[in-house]
N, C-alpha and C positions, 0 to 999 in steps of 0.2 A: 541535561545529563549532569548527573551527581559532579560536583568539583573534586579536585585531586587535593587531598588534604596537604597542608601547607608545609610540614616538617618532617624530618625522616621518622621521625618517632611515632608522628600521627599516621603516617602510612605503613608502618611496621604493624601498628594497631590494627589497620584496616585490613591486612594482608594476612594476620594472623588472628581475625577474631574470631573464627571457628574453634581455635586452640584455647581461647579463653572463657568459652562456655562450660555452663555448670554440667552439660552432658558430657563434654571431652574428660573435663577433670573426673568425672565419676565413674570412666571407664574401669574394667577389671585392673587388677594388678599385673597379670599375664599381658594383656594387650598392651597397656601403658609402658609396660618394661621394655617392650619391642619398640616403641616410638620414644619414648622419653625416661631412661632409667631414673627411680626413686631416689636413690642415693647420688648427691652433689658431684662427689668425685667421679662416677660412672658418668655422669652428665659430662664434665669435664672432658673426660675422655673420649666421649663420643664426639664431642666439639673439634678436639685436637685430632681424632682420626679424620673427622670432615675436613679439617684445613689441610691437612698433608695428603689425604688420599684424592679428595673431590677437589679441592680449589686449587692446590699447586700441580694434582694430575690434569686438570684441566688446561694449564697453561702449555704441558708437552704433549696432550693428546691431538693428533690431526683431524680435520674437520673436512672431509670428504662429502660433500651434498650430492645427490643424484639429479637435483633439480635447481634452477634459477630461480631466486627468491625475490629478485626485485620486480616491483609494480604488481606483484600477484597476490591472489587471495588466500591468505594463511588459515589454514585448518590446524589450530594447535591442539593437541593431545598431551595427556599426562598419564595415558594406561593404556592397555591393550583393548579394553571395553571403550575409550573413548574414540581410539582409531577405528573400530567397526562401527561405531555411532556415526562418523563423520565420512567415512569410505565413499558413501553413495555422492558426497559431492564432489569428493576426488574424480570419481567416475564419470560426474556430470557437467561440470563447470570447466572448460577447458584453462581458465588462468588459476584453478586450484593445486596448492600444493600442501604436504602435510608437514609440519613442523614441530619440534620437540627441544627443550630443553637439551645440551650437550650431554649430560650423563644421563639423562632420564630413561629407566627402563620401560618400554613398550611392548614387553613380550615379544610374541613370534614375529613383531614388526619392525624391531629393532633397526634392522639393516634397510628399512623402505623410509625411513622417514629422515626429514632433512635435520639438521641441528643448528640451533643459536648458539654461538659462541657465549660462555661463562668465564672465558679468562682473564676479563677484567674484573670478575666479581671481587677477588680479592683486594682489589685497591680501595674499598669502600669499607672495608674492616675497621676504620678508625672510629666508625659509627655505632659499634657495638655497645661499648661501655656506658656511652651517653644515652643509647636509646635503651639500654636496660633500665638504667635509672628512672628514666622518664616513663617508661611502661611499669616499675614497680611503684610509681607514683599513681599511675589509675588504674592498673590491674593487682596492686598488692601481692601478696604472696605467690599467685600464681604466675607471674612475670618470672620470678627467681626460680618456682618448680619446673618451669618449661623454659629456661633461659638456653639450652640446648637448640629448641627449637629457632628460638629468637635469632641466634646466632647463625644458623643454616639458611634464613631468610633475608639476612642483610645483603645487599646488593643487587637483587634482583631486579629491581625497580630501575634501578641507573643503567646495568646493562642492555636491559631491555628497550629503554629508551634510546639508548646508543643505536640498537640493532635497528629499530621503526627507522631512525632519522637516515641510517645508511642505506637499507632496502626498500623504505617507501613502500610497504604494500598497500593494495589498495582497500583491504579490511581483514581484519582479523575474525575467524570463526571459531567459538569455544564450544566444547562440549562439558565443560565443568566450570563450576563458578565458586568454589571455594578452598580449593587447594593455595596453597602458600604462593607456588610460582604462577599459578593462574590469575589470581588477585592481583600479582605485581604486575603481569603484562596488560591485564585491563586498565589498571591505573595508568601505565607507561603509554597506553593507547588515548586515554582520555588528555594526557598531558600533552600528546605530539598530533590530537584531532585526528586520529585514525578511527575510522567507522567499526564499530563491536557488533557481532551478531552471536547469539547462544542458540545451540542447538540440543533439548534436553536429552541426556544419554541414560538415565535411569530414573526412578523414581525419587521425588524430593521429600524434605522434610520441613516442619516450621524452625527447625535450628539453622537454615539457610540464610546467607546473607540476603538483603533486598535484591531483587532484580533489577540491575542496573547495566541493560546492555540498549545500543540503539533500536537492536531488533530481536525479539525473542520469541523462538519457535518451540511453542509446549506441546506435549503430547495429548492432554486433556483438561476438563475444568478441574480434576483434583489438584494439578499441578498449580492451575491460575489460582484457585482458592488457598493453598498453601502459601504461595508468594505473596498474596494478601496480608499475611498473617506476620510475614516476615519483616513488612515494612512499605514505604512507597515504591510501586511500580513504575519504571522510568521507560521511556521509548516505547516504539510498535509491537504488540503482542498479537501473536495469532495461535490458534490451536491446529495441529498439523496431523496428528496420531503419532504412531512410532514407526519411522521409516524403515529401523531395522529388521521390524518384524515382515514387513511387506513379502516378500516370498514364502513365508511359511503361513500365511493367512489364508492363502489359499488350498491350503492341504489338513485342515484341522483334525483333530483326531475324532476318528467315528466309533470307536471300540465302543460295543455297549457295556462292558463291564473292565475292571481293572485287572491286569495281568501282569505289568511291568511298574516298578515304585521305583522312585529317583528320590534320592536323599541329598539334600544341599545344604553345604556348611560354610561359614565365613568365619574370619579370624577371632570373631568375638564368643564364637560355641566352644564348650567347654569337652574337649577329647574325652573326658571319663563318661558324659552324659551323652556323647556320640556314640562310644563304642556300648554303654548299656542300651541304648534305644536300637541299635543294629541287631544285637544279641537277642533281644526280647522279640524284634519284627522277624528276623529270620526264622526264629524258631516257632514262633507262631503261627508264621504264613508259609509254609515250605514248597508250596507249588506256587508262590509269585518269583519273580526275576526283581532284586533289590541292584541298581547302580548307585555310586557314591560318589559325588562330585565336591572337591573343594573350590574354594574361591583361587582365582589364579595367583592372588598377591598371599597366599595363605602357603608358609614355607614348613608346616610341619610335615613328618614323615608318617603317612597312613598305611605305610605296605603291611604293618602288624596285622590289620582287617583283612587282608588277604588270606594269612596265616590262619587266623581264627574262624576265617568264614571262605571256606576255597569256591564256593559257589557266587561269591559275591563279584559283582562287575564294577568297573571303574571308568568314569570318563575324565580325561585329562583337560582341564579347563585351558592349559596353555595351547591346546592343539584343537581342541573342539569347541566351536562357540556354544551358546546356552541354548539356542534355538536347536542345534543339531540333535544337542543331549535331548531335549526336551521332545523332539518328533519320536523318539524310542522310550517314552515312558507315556503312560496312563495316568499317571499319580505322582504328586510331588510333596513331600514332607521337608519343611524347612523353619526356620526362626526368621530374623528379620532381613529379607533380601528382596529385592526387585525381583527376584525370578518367579515368585507367586503370581506376579503380574503376567509376565511371558508365559507361562504355563496355562494360566487363565486364557490368554487370547488364543492359544491353540486347543483349546476345550479340555484340556488336562486338569484333572479335579485335584487341588491343592489345600493341604494341612498346615496350619502354623501349630508348630510342637516348639518350644523353647529349649534350648540346649544350654542356657546360662540362667544365671538369677539377677541380671544388672536391669534394674527396675526402671531406670531411666530410658531403657528402650523396649518397654514393653508394647508391643502393636506398634512401633516406630512409624512406618507408613501408616498406619489406620487401615490397613486392608481387612481386618476383622469388622472393625467398628463400621465400615461402609459395606459389609455384606460380600467382599470380594470371594474371600475364604473361610473355611470353619476352623474352628479351635480346638485343639485338645489338651486339658492340664495336665493328664495323667496320662500313662503308657497305656492301660485298658480303655481309656476314655478314647486314643488314638487309636489302636487297634478295633474299637468299636466302628469308628468311622469307616476304617479300611476295609473293615468286612461287610459293612454296608453297599459299599461300591464294587465290591467284587462280584454281586449279585446284579447291580445295574448301576451305569454311568449314563446320565442325561447326555444328550447331542447339543445342548443349548447352554453347556456351562457358560461359554465365553461372553454371553450377553451380561454378564455379571460387571464385567470389565468396560463398559460404555462410561461410565462416570470418568475414567482414566484413561480413555482412548477416544478422541473426538470423531474420528472417522468410521468408527465400529458401527455396521449398521447402515452407512451412509454409500453414495456411489463411488465415493472416495476411498472406502476400505480396501487396503491393499494397495494404494495409490500415493500412500503417504510421502514417498520419495518424491516422486514428482511435484507434489503438490510444495513441499518444502524447498525444492530447488527453484519452481516458478516463483516462489514468493522472495526466494533470497535473489534471485535475478532482478525481480521489479525494484526491490529495495537498492541493490546495487546499481541500479540506473538513477535513484533518484540521489545518490551519492555522487555520481560523476561530477 
């Protein structure tokens, strides 16, 4: 296994590695503003707000966990999507409990997760000025540009090491390998000798950190090929398909033509482009039913779309899972999102259409390059594709996803949960 960096500055560099990439620095001004303001004074205010609301707030916030954490298998989550990706293990493994950071927002599962105390995180902020100077030497101006993100990452590693020593979990299972607190817990596990496993929860990119878990359960060959480009792969790797899709693969969409169209967006998509696209399509195809779905982390208010298009349906991502949404669609329109793969698995035809001009994310997951989905560069091209499939939609579209899902078309199709749980249990026995 990779070693733990010896200094707190080097550890923060590892924890924040995605924040120092060209991809992250090139995000749109609107997106970056919500993560890290461009104005240094606003970044300072953000850091001070984190200090008073989160750090001081954590000191006084009571923690009442529904489960005992000692000696258990921890399923560590950082989002609602993470929870849904690992919930099958909570149901399968008697010793599994779901855990998250003290104030981490897990959507509709906030009350269902156990919390790891971050009260002592404030004790490690003496590191911040020294770490910032050190990171400015290695990362240059980007360390200063994102000093508020450095500030919020301080202390995670130390408090998580303390939690691991106190609770002594049997193992920690992750569904994310690049978030700040996730990276910190991974390093803490290495330092304390706690076994780690990773269950892929969404499509990956070549911008991710190298795969460095004791056991990695990936969905398919696509993920493995991309991780090989990220750096040396450590540990045992198995391809298990997509566990969260199991229950839906038996009911693939068999409709012979497109009548219902979903449009999914994320925080990177521009509101103006989304509005223009919907206006064009709704008027062009008055007989089709359109449903709009924003990513659960997208805080924009899209109610104005309902006023503009009373016939438009909405899917609330905080209440309806992506697969529940897709079972009600025959076609999907989206830019850079894993929802394309999930749609294709259900035999929902999916179209790639960009709602932003961010060049670094063009075909981010490689779906177009690998012929999983079809691309439209203009609204007339998108309309032509949609019109084509309103006449006829093949029943074997899902076969395009074989490169992404290792169990598709095999006896294990629809049984990825059982396969993943079996491999995890076998691995846990070797860790005993």
